[in-house]
C-alpha positions in Angstrom: 123.0 16.3 125.1 120.6 15.5 122.3 117.4 17.4 121.9 114.4 15.0 122.3 112.3 17.4 120.1 114.6 17.0 117.2 114.2 13.2 117.4 110.5 13.6 117.2 110.8 15.8 114.1 113.2 13.2 112.6 110.6 10.6 113.3 108.1 12.6 111.4 110.3 12.6 108.4 110.6 8.8 108.5 106.9 8.5 108.7 106.4 10.1 105.3 109.3 8.6 103.6 107.2 6.3 101.5 105.2 9.2 99.9 106.0 10.6 96.4 108.6 13.3 96.5 106.0 16.0 95.5 103.5 15.1 98.3 106.4 14.6 100.8 107.6 18.1 100.1 104.1 19.6 100.6 103.5 17.7 103.9 106.9 18.7 105.3 106.0 22.3 104.4 102.6 22.0 106.0 103.8 20.4 109.2 106.8 22.8 109.5 104.3 25.3 110.9 103.8 23.0 113.9 107.5 22.3 114.6 107.6 24.0 118.0 104.4 22.1 119.1 105.9 18.8 118.0 109.1 19.4 120.0 106.9 20.0 123.1 105.0 16.7 122.8 105.6 14.1 125.5 107.5 11.0 124.4 104.3 8.9 124.7 102.7 10.8 121.9 105.8 11.0 119.6 104.8 7.8 117.7 101.4 9.4 116.8 103.1 12.0 114.5 103.4 9.5 111.8 99.6 8.8 112.0 99.0 12.6 111.7 101.1 12.7 108.6 99.4 9.7 107.1 95.9 11.1 107.6 96.9 14.4 106.1 98.3 12.6 103.1 94.9 11.0 102.6 92.8 14.1 103.3 92.2 14.5 99.5 91.8 11.7 97.0 94.7 11.4 94.7 92.7 12.6 91.8 91.4 15.6 93.7 94.9 16.5 94.9 96.2 16.1 91.3 93.5 18.4 90.1 94.3 21.0 92.7 98.0 20.7 91.9 97.4 21.1 88.2 95.1 24.1 88.7 97.7 25.7 90.9 100.5 25.1 88.3 98.3 26.7 85.6 97.9 29.8 87.8 101.7 29.9 88.4 102.3 29.6 84.6 99.9 32.4 83.9 101.4 34.6 86.6 105.0 34.2 85.4 103.9 34.9 81.8 102.4 38.2 83.0 105.6 39.3 84.9 104.3 38.3 88.3 107.3 37.0 90.3 107.3 33.4 91.8 107.3 34.9 95.2 103.9 36.6 94.4 102.4 33.3 93.2 102.4 31.8 96.7 101.2 33.5 98.7 99.3 35.4 96.0 97.8 38.9 96.0 94.0 39.1 95.7 94.0 41.6 92.8 96.3 39.2 90.7 94.1 36.2 91.4 91.0 38.2 90.5 92.5 39.2 87.2 93.5 35.6 86.5 90.0 34.3 87.2 88.5 37.0 85.0 90.9 36.1 82.2 89.7 32.5 82.4 86.2 33.7 81.7 87.3 34.8 78.3 88.2 31.3 77.2 85.6 29.3 79.0 82.1 28.1 78.2 81.4 26.5 81.6 82.2 27.5 85.2 84.5 24.4 85.7 87.9 26.0 84.9 87.1 28.9 87.2 86.0 26.6 90.0 89.2 24.5 89.6 91.4 27.5 89.6 89.7 29.0 92.7 90.0 25.8 94.8 93.5 25.0 93.5 94.8 28.3 94.7 93.0 28.0 98.0 94.5 24.4 98.5 98.0 25.6 97.8 97.8 28.3 100.4 96.3 25.9 102.9 99.5 23.7 102.5 101.7 26.5 103.7 99.3 27.8 106.3 98.9 31.2 104.7 95.7 33.2 104.3 94.2 32.6 100.9 93.3 35.4 98.5 90.2 33.4 97.7 88.8 34.5 101.0 88.9 38.1 100.1 85.7 39.9 99.1 87.2 40.9 95.7 88.1 37.4 94.6 84.9 35.9 96.0 82.8 38.4 94.1 84.7 37.8 90.9 84.3 34.0 91.4 80.6 34.2 92.0 80.1 36.6 89.1 82.0 34.4 86.7 80.1 31.3 87.7 76.8 33.1 87.3 77.8 34.6 84.0 79.0 31.4 82.4 76.1 29.4 83.8 73.3 31.7 82.5 74.5 33.4 79.3 76.6 33.0 76.2 79.9 34.7 77.2 80.9 37.7 75.2 84.7 38.4 75.4 85.8 41.7 76.7 89.2 43.0 77.9 89.9 42.3 81.5 91.8 45.0 83.4 92.4 45.8 87.1 90.2 49.0 86.6 87.3 46.8 85.5 87.7 44.7 88.6 87.7 47.7 90.9 84.3 48.7 89.4 82.3 46.2 91.4 79.3 48.2 92.6 78.8 48.9 96.3 75.2 50.0 95.5 72.9 50.5 92.6 70.6 53.5 92.2 67.5 53.4 89.9 66.1 56.8 88.9 68.2 59.5 87.3 66.2 62.6 87.9 68.2 65.4 89.6 67.8 63.9 93.1 69.0 60.5 91.9 72.0 61.9 90.0 73.1 64.1 92.9 72.8 61.2 95.4 75.0 59.1 93.1 77.6 61.8 92.8 77.6 62.3 96.6 78.2 58.5 97.0 81.0 58.7 94.5 82.6 61.5 96.3 82.7 59.4 99.5 84.5 56.5 97.7 81.5 54.2 96.9 81.1 52.7 93.4 77.6 53.2 92.2 75.8 51.4 89.4 73.4 53.8 87.7 70.2 52.7 85.9 67.2 54.4 84.5 64.1 53.1 82.8 65.1 55.2 79.8 68.6 53.8 79.1 69.6 56.9 77.0 69.5 58.9 80.3 72.2 56.6 81.7 74.5 57.3 78.8 73.9 61.0 79.0 74.6 61.0 82.7 77.9 59.1 82.3 79.0 61.4 79.5 78.2 64.6 81.4 77.6 64.9 85.2 79.3 61.6 86.0 82.2 62.0 83.5 85.5 61.1 85.2 83.9 59.4 88.2 83.8 55.7 89.1 80.1 55.5 88.4 79.1 52.5 86.3 76.2 52.5 83.9 73.8 49.5 83.4 71.8 48.7 80.3 69.3 46.6 82.0 68.2 45.4 85.5 70.0 42.1 84.9 73.2 44.0 83.9 72.9 46.2 87.0 72.4 43.3 89.4 75.4 41.4 87.9 77.7 44.3 88.7 76.9 44.5 92.5 78.8 43.1 95.5 76.9 40.8 97.8 74.7 41.4 99.6 73.3 43.5 96.7 72.0 46.9 97.6 69.6 48.5 95.2 68.1 51.9 95.9 65.0 53.3 94.1 64.5 57.0 93.7 61.4 56.9 91.5 57.9 58.3 91.8 56.0 57.0 94.8 53.3 54.5 94.1 52.9 51.9 91.3 56.4 52.7 89.9 58.0 51.4 93.1 56.0 48.2 93.1 56.8 47.7 89.4 60.5 47.9 89.9 60.4 45.7 93.0 58.4 43.0 91.1 61.1 43.0 88.3 64.0 43.0 90.8 62.8 40.1 93.0 63.7 37.3 90.5 67.2 38.7 90.0 68.1 39.0 93.6 69.0 36.4 96.3 68.2 35.9 99.9 69.7 38.6 102.0 69.9 41.2 99.2 68.5 44.7 100.0 66.0 46.9 98.2 65.9 50.5 99.4 63.0 52.9 98.5 64.3 56.4 98.9 61.2 58.1 97.5 58.3 59.9 99.3 56.3 56.7 99.7 53.3 56.4 101.9 54.3 54.5 105.1 51.5 51.9 104.8 53.0 50.9 101.4 56.3 50.5 103.1 54.7 48.4 105.8 53.3 46.1 103.1 56.5 46.0 101.0 58.6 45.1 104.0 56.3 42.1 104.9 56.0 40.9 101.3 59.8 41.0 100.7 60.5 39.4 104.0 58.5 36.4 102.9 60.9 36.1 99.9 64.0 36.4 102.0 64.8 39.9 100.8 65.4 42.9 103.1 63.4 46.1 102.5 64.4 49.5 103.7 62.1 52.5 103.3 64.2 55.7 103.8 63.1 59.3 104.0 65.5 61.6 102.1 65.3 65.3 102.9 67.3 68.3 101.8 66.3 68.8 98.2 68.7 68.7 95.3 71.5 70.4 97.2 71.1 68.1 100.2 71.2 65.0 97.9 74.5 66.3 96.4 76.3 67.5 99.5 74.6 65.8 102.5 70.9 65.0 103.0 69.1 64.0 106.2 68.4 60.3 105.9 65.7 58.4 107.8 66.0 54.7 107.1 63.6 52.1 108.5 62.5 48.5 107.6 64.4 45.2 108.0 67.0 46.0 110.7 69.3 43.2 109.4 69.9 45.5 106.4 71.3 48.4 108.5 74.9 47.0 109.0 75.1 46.7 105.2 74.0 50.2 104.4 75.0 52.1 107.5 78.5 53.1 106.2 77.1 54.4 102.9 74.2 56.3 104.4 76.1 57.9 107.3 79.0 58.8 105.0 76.9 60.7 102.5 74.5 62.3 105.1 74.8 65.8 106.4 76.9 66.2 109.6 76.4 68.4 112.7 79.9 68.5 114.1 80.9 64.9 113.6 77.4 63.5 114.1 75.8 62.1 110.9 72.2 63.3 110.3 71.2 59.6 109.8 70.4 56.7 112.1 68.2 53.7 112.1 64.6 54.7 112.8 62.6 51.5 113.3 60.9 48.6 111.6 58.7 48.4 108.5 57.4 51.8 107.4 58.9 53.8 110.4 61.4 55.6 108.2 58.8 56.8 105.8 56.4 57.7 108.6 59.0 59.9 110.2 59.7 61.5 106.8 56.0 62.1 106.4 55.8 63.9 109.8 59.0 65.8 108.8 57.2 67.0 105.7 54.1 67.9 107.7 56.2 70.1 110.1 57.8 71.6 107.0 54.3 72.6 105.8 53.6 74.2 109.2 56.9 76.1 109.3 56.4 77.5 105.8 52.9 78.6 106.6 54.0 80.3 109.8 56.8 82.2 108.0 54.3 83.1 105.2 51.9 84.6 107.8 54.8 86.6 109.4 55.7 87.9 106.0 52.0 88.9 105.4 51.8 90.8 108.7 55.0 92.7 108.0 53.8 93.5 104.4 50.2 94.3 105.0 49.9 95.4 108.7 53.3 97.2 108.9 53.7 98.3 105.3 57.3 97.1 105.1 59.2 96.8 101.8 61.1 93.6 100.8 64.5 95.0 101.7 63.3 95.9 105.2 61.6 92.4 105.6 64.8 90.7 104.4 66.9 92.6 107.0 64.4 91.6 109.8 64.7 87.9 108.8 68.4 88.2 108.7 68.4 89.4 112.3 65.9 86.7 113.3 68.2 84.1 111.8 70.9 85.0 114.3 68.9 83.9 117.3 66.5 81.1 118.3 64.7 81.2 114.9 68.0 80.3 113.1 66.9 77.8 110.4 67.2 76.9 106.7 63.6 78.2 106.0 64.3 81.6 107.5 67.5 81.8 105.6 66.0 81.0 102.2 63.0 83.3 103.0 65.5 86.2 103.5 67.1 85.4 100.2 63.8 85.2 98.4 62.8 88.7 99.6 66.1 90.1 98.3 65.9 88.4 94.9 65.3 90.6 91.9 64.3 89.5 88.4 66.3 90.4 85.2 64.3 93.6 84.9 65.5 94.7 88.3 62.2 94.2 90.1 61.5 91.9 93.0 60.5 88.5 91.7 58.3 87.5 94.7 55.6 90.0 93.8 55.2 88.6 90.3 54.6 85.0 91.6 51.0 83.8 91.5 49.6 83.3 95.0 48.4 79.7 94.6 50.5 77.2 96.6 50.9 73.6 95.3 51.4 70.5 97.3 52.6 66.9 96.6 50.5 65.2 99.3 52.8 64.4 102.3 51.3 67.3 104.3 47.8 65.9 103.6 49.0 62.4 104.6 50.2 63.8 107.9 46.8 65.4 108.6 44.9 62.2 107.6 47.2 60.1 109.8 46.5 62.5 112.7 42.8 62.1 112.2 43.1 58.3 112.0 45.0 58.1 115.3 43.1 60.8 117.0 46.0 63.2 117.5 45.3 67.0 117.3 47.9 67.9 114.8 45.9 71.1 114.0 48.7 73.4 112.8 49.9 71.0 110.1 46.3 70.4 109.0 45.7 74.2 108.9 48.8 74.6 106.8 47.4 72.1 104.3 44.0 73.9 104.3 45.7 77.3 103.8 47.2 75.9 100.5 43.8 74.6 99.5 42.3 78.0 100.1 45.1 79.7 98.1 44.1 77.5 95.1 40.7 79.2 95.0 42.2 82.3 93.4 39.4 83.2 91.1 36.8 82.8 93.8 38.9 84.8 96.2 39.2 87.7 93.7 35.4 87.8 93.3 34.8 87.4 97.0 37.2 90.3 97.8 34.9 92.6 95.8 31.8 91.6 97.7 32.7 90.5 101.3 33.4 93.3 103.7 36.0 93.3 106.5 37.6 95.8 108.9 37.9 99.4 107.7 41.7 99.4 108.1 44.4 96.8 107.7 47.3 98.9 108.9 48.8 98.7 112.4 49.1 102.1 114.0 51.0 101.2 117.2 54.7 100.8 117.9 55.9 99.0 114.8 59.3 98.0 116.2 57.6 96.4 119.3 55.1 94.7 117.0 57.9 93.2 114.9 59.3 91.7 118.1 55.8 90.4 118.9 55.6 88.7 115.4 59.0 87.1 116.1 57.8 85.7 119.5 54.5 84.5 117.9 56.5 82.7 115.2 58.8 81.0 117.8 55.9 79.9 120.1 53.9 78.6 117.1 56.9 76.7 115.8 57.3 75.0 119.2 53.6 73.9 118.9 54.1 72.6 115.4 57.0 70.3 116.5 55.2 69.3 119.7 52.2 68.1 117.6 54.5 66.3 115.1 56.2 64.3 117.9 52.8 63.6 119.5 51.8 61.9 116.2 55.0 59.9 116.0 54.5 58.7 119.6 51.0 57.5 118.8 52.1 55.7 115.7 54.9 54.0 117.7 52.2 52.7 120.1 50.0 51.6 117.2 52.7 49.6 115.4 54.9 48.6 118.3 57.8 50.7 117.0 60.5 51.8 119.4 61.3 55.2 118.1 64.3 57.2 119.4 62.8 60.7 119.4 66.1 62.4 120.4 67.8 60.6 117.5 65.1 61.7 115.1 65.6 65.4 116.2 69.4 64.9 115.6 68.7 63.5 112.1 66.7 66.7 111.3 69.4 69.1 112.6 71.3 69.2 109.3 70.8 68.5 105.6 67.0 68.8 105.7 64.4 71.5 104.9 63.4 71.9 108.6 66.9 72.0 110.0 67.3 74.5 112.7 69.2 75.3 115.9 66.0 74.7 117.7 66.2 70.9 117.1 69.2 70.6 119.4 66.9 71.7 122.2 64.4 69.0 121.2 67.1 66.3 121.4 68.1 67.5 124.8 64.5 67.3 126.0 64.1 63.7 124.9 67.6 62.8 126.1 66.6 64.1 129.5 63.1 62.5 129.5 62.8 59.7 126.9 59.2 59.2 127.9 58.2 62.9 127.6 54.6 62.9 126.6 54.7 66.4 125.0 57.5 68.9 124.2 55.4 71.7 125.8 56.0 70.0 129.2 59.8 70.2 128.9 61.2 73.0 131.1 63.0 74.7 128.1 60.0 74.9 125.9 57.6 75.6 128.7 59.6 78.6 129.7 60.1 79.7 126.1 56.3 79.8 125.5 55.7 81.6 128.8 58.1 84.3 127.6 56.4 84.5 124.2 52.7 84.1 124.9 51.8 87.8 125.6 53.3 88.8 122.2 51.7 85.7 120.6 48.2 86.6 121.8 48.7 90.2 120.8 49.7 89.2 117.2 46.6 86.9 116.8 44.3 89.5 118.3 45.7 92.3 116.1 45.5 90.1 113.0 41.8 89.4 113.7 41.1 93.1 114.3 42.8 94.1 111.0 41.2 91.2 109.1 44.5 89.6 108.1 44.3 85.8 108.0 46.8 84.0 110.3 45.3 80.5 110.4 48.6 78.8 111.6 49.3 81.4 114.4 45.7 81.2 115.5 45.3 77.4 115.6 48.7 77.0 117.4 47.5 79.3 120.1 44.1 77.6 120.3 45.9 74.2 120.7 48.1 75.6 123.4 45.1 77.0 125.4 43.2 73.8 124.9 46.1 71.6 126.0 46.6 73.6 129.2 42.9 73.5 130.0 42.0 71.1 132.9 38.4 71.1 131.7 37.0 71.6 128.1 33.4 72.0 127.0 33.4 68.5 125.4 30.9 67.5 128.1 28.3 69.6 126.2 29.2 67.7 123.0 28.7 64.3 124.8 25.3 65.5 126.1 24.2 66.5 122.6 25.4 63.2 121.1 23.4 61.3 123.8 20.3 63.4 123.2 19.9 62.8 119.5 21.8 59.5 119.1 21.8 57.7 122.5 25.6 57.6 122.3 25.9 57.6 126.1 28.4 59.6 128.3 30.5 59.0 131.4 30.2 60.9 134.7 33.2 62.5 136.3 32.8 60.4 139.4 32.1 57.2 137.5 34.7 56.9 134.7 34.2 53.7 132.6 30.5 53.5 133.3 28.5 54.6 130.2 25.1 56.1 130.8 22.2 57.1 128.5 19.5 59.7 129.6 16.0 60.3 128.2 16.5 64.0 127.6 13.0 64.6 126.3 11.4 63.9 129.7 8.5 61.9 128.1 9.5 58.5 129.3 11.0 55.6 127.4 14.5 55.3 126.0 15.7 57.2 123.0 17.0 54.8 120.3 20.2 55.5 118.6 19.6 56.9 115.1 21.6 56.2 112.0 23.1 59.6 112.3 26.5 59.5 114.0 28.2 62.6 115.3 
């Protein structure tokens, strides 16, 4: 019994009998892929197969088809001359096609030969229903790069090798100070190809010849050269000094980039600048990311904490790079998307503010151990080593222990030789200013900034120490071991307040700008790689995971109970420091905040009465909230006019 399907296929062959032998062969090959479907057609549709063949044969004009065929044959000739077997010509490998297109650039003055080759190879693969290598990212990038190069510059011949093609940059990094170099090497370690650029080009050559020697890092001689070596969408990261330098580079990059390309600012930029840059670049079709980078030089090299925010469309294109190079806690990367516009830099600013607070608290604990208890540095180092095994386990406690142990080349402790004036770069100050702008009582961070300001008045302090009197003794005479434990508890309780205030500020900024911040996620980002990393941050994440709308960390059961346990010691430390005349501004302000926050009624009613008395600023009554009242406090009749003095 004859097979009706075979008759249909035979009919198909008759329908293309009038075509040239070349085209006939191609059509048979193309339609062969549909043989089973043809056999299943009902008889009433069998006569339509010829029409299908006819339409396919006319899908390209004869000249276009000839051009594609010629382009494909040129590819085949080149391939066989380079020991590529015929079987690898069709279907072809992406790397071979990429090398072929690159070789054409050497002998071309216009993009036309590259364009013909690209579409000729694609056409040939479509005839046999095979995936085309022209759809691969590698070949597409070579094709686009070749067109751009030939269209915009006089071509300079250079040898084409597979190694050259592999060096298509995943990301570019501008700024080769130590942080930039280490971040590049970190990316290289994780399999990403980085294009390195610096305003001083000699620094690029030096970096490639030394630290980056033997890596896949590519140098760039100019911004144009750098951009030409990047995959699309292009990702350009800036690690330059915050301020005008960032705007200057952005201004130069904009004409070189295309819609959808990404500019990442990884410096310590002010978040309002990031808000502005995000909006300005969005108008040009470019994606801006402002990312906090924490962890110092070692963090950049081996795993920083990264806090990216800005245009969320950019996140899928940078996520793999950022989460691969970031620090890990278990398998969790210390990096996630923070929020829109300047959210990433705002969170980094608060991180730095908390860092100021943590450092000041440890500094005060050190001062109490040294001055009140008369401990030597070895003893203090041993105490910090013990503290680092419990709830105070953190990077800053760890390095503080090491600092206390460190001896100079002369065998003496280095710490006592260091001038007691603390510098600052401004991010702690920015945190305090933002807190004032949004009306959030971030008192501990502000006090930490002021403590550094006071330290800078060294000459004045030396003179004042000779004239201003304090308590007769500065030594603690009680149970020293018990007091050491009190200091530990005071440090822990004050640290909780510092973080509580930082998260209060982030919550207020989120309301102000409409940011949806994941506070638990932020705590996780800080658990590793960064300066404030500590075991304590895991408890913060748990608190926000349990209650995402938690208004204050102090109200979480874990932290509430921790402070209840510590507060007797905390109060004792502050009171003892006051009695001995030892300054503890951070311990003291943290305790004052705690007592103020837990007060149902504060004496602010007295301030309102004063303001109304001298300035007619009005006040509200307890039983009439929302109604503002002014009183004539002098009792002489008439209303008191508001003066120009505002308080």
